N, C-alpha and C positions, 0 to 999 in steps of 0.2 A: 514274654512268651504269650502266644495267642491262647485265648480260652478254647476249651473244647467246643466243637460245633454245637452240641446239644445245649450247652450252657449259653452260648451266644444266641441261639435261636430263642431260648426262653427269655433271655435278657431283652432281646428285641421285641418280643411279644409284650413285655411289660412297658416298654417305651411307647409302643403303638397304643396300648390301652390308656396310658397316661395322656397322650395327645388327644385321644377321643374324649377324655374327661373335660377338655377345654372347649373353646368355641367350635361350633360345627363348621366343618370344611370337608365336604364329601370328596372332592377331587384329591385333597391331601390324604385323607384316610385311605382311599382306594390305592393311591400310589404307595403309601407306607405298607399296606397289606400285601402288595405285590413283591415286597422285599423280604429277604431272609437274612437273619443275623449270621454272620460268618465267623467273626472273631474280633477280639479287642487286642490291639497292640499299642502299648503306651497310652496316649490319650486319644487314640483314634478307634472308633467303632466302625468296622468294615461290614457293610451290608450288601448283599448281592441281589441283582435284578436279572431276570431272564432277558436274553437279547431282544425278544419280541416285546418286552415291556419297557425297554430303556427310554422310550419317549416320555414316560411318566416321571423320569428323574428330574426334568426341568421344574415340575410342580414342587418337588421337595427342595430343590436348590434355590428357589426364590428366597431372597434374603429374609423376609418375614417368616416364611414357613420353616426355613432352616433354623432360625433362632428359636422358634417354638419347639421344634424337634429336639434340638440340643439342650434346651431348658428341661424338656421332658426326661432326657437321659439322667440329669442330675436328680430329679424328683424320684424317678423309678429305680435308679441304681446307686444313688448316693454320691455320684461323681459326674461332673460334666464332661462329656466326650465330644470330640469333633466327629461328625458322621461323614463317612466316605462311601459313596455309592460306586460299586464296580460291577462289571458284567460277569454274569455267571452265578449259579447258586450251588455248585458242587464243591466238595472240600478242596479242590485244587484251584478254585477261582482266585484266592488270595496269592497263591504262588505265581499264577499267570500275570496278575496285576503287578506283583513285585518285579517280574521279568520285564513287563512293559515299561514300568517306571525306570528301571535300570537302563533299558535300551534308550529311552527318551533322554535320560541324563547323559548317557554316553554321546548321543548325537549333539546335545547342547554343548558338552565339553569340547567336542571336535569342532563345532562351529566357532566357539570362543577362541580356540587355538588358531583356527584359520584366520579369524579377524585380527588376532594378535600378530600373526605372521605378516598379514597385509599391512598392519600399522608399522611393523618393524621395517617392512619393505619401503614404506613411505618415508621413514626416518633416514634410511641409508640410500634412498633414490632407486627407483625402479622405472621401467619403461612407462608404466601407467602413470606414476606420479609425475614423471617428466612431461608426458603428454598434457596432463592437467596444468602443469606449470606453464608450458608453452601457450596453452589456450588463454589462461588468465593474463599472462605477460603481454601477449599480442593485443588483447583487448584494452589493456591499460597503457600501452606504449604510445608516447606522444608523437605528433607530426608524422604519422604514417604516410602522408601524401608526399613527403620529401624523399626522393630516392636514396640519398645518403643516410637518412635516418633508418630506412628499411634495411640497408646494408649493415648498419650498426646493430640493429636488432638481430639480424641473421647471425652475425659473428658472435654475439652474446649467447645465442641459443646453441650454436655449434660448439662453443666452449663447454656448455652444460652437457651436451650430448657426449663429448669426449670424456667428461668426468663419469657419467653414468656407465658408459661402455667399460671404463676401467674398473669401476665398482663391480659390475656384473661379471667381469672376467675373474676378479679376485674372489668372488663368491662361488666360482666354479660353474657358472651357467654353461650349458652346451653351446657349441659354436653356432648351430642352426638357430637356437633361440636368440642369440646375440644378433645374428644376421637379420632375423625377422624384426627384432626390436629396432635395430638401426634403420631398416628399410621403412618401417612404419613412421618413425619420427622424422626422418629426412623427407619422406613424401609429404607429411603434414607441413613441414617447414617450407618446402618448395611451393606449396599451395598458398601459404600465408604471405610469402614475399613475391608471389607470382613470377617465379623463375623456373627454368627447366630443371627437372630432377637431376640430370647428369651434371649440370653445372654446380648445383648445391652439393652433390656428392663429392665433386672434385674439390670444392672449397672445404668440405669437411676433412678430406684427406690432408689438405694443406694445413688446416688449423691443428689437426691431430699431430702432424709432424712437428709443428712449431712448439707444441706443448711438451714434447719429449725432450 
């Protein structure tokens, strides 16, 4: 549970006075004096700065200065606290900060979930992963100057495209998304093998029929 605001203010005043007993650092002292003790939660001492003074926070957050301040909390309060500087000096500042932290955590979790989904897509094949595979395969494919080798490459890629289309249909993708994916990779393939898109598409239909 957080300390009462008045107790937190008094505790912070003790910390500031303890810092001032040490080496002179006018910029640090002024920055600390612009803060107000808001509350202690666990091992964290929350102090607030007015929005117009937040530029001073960097002075306190400098590694050497922060170590000095946190050491002062132990001397002044009998326990070492991690000092967290937040915006605002009113009683609701900690609640707003908690809401911001929760929102930031939610965004991070959503980002991680999207990354996991993308990795899963790569494991089961997606149009994007297929495009990357085609790019790297063509770069490494030997004897691209020989027409029959290029045809071999094209047939290998057409077989891969058939597999991905099947997977996307099994996963329930919308028809228009499948059409767009097919159009994209077939167009890329036609550029790689320097062949008309309609001919590559007809070859795809043939390979697809052969695989059924």
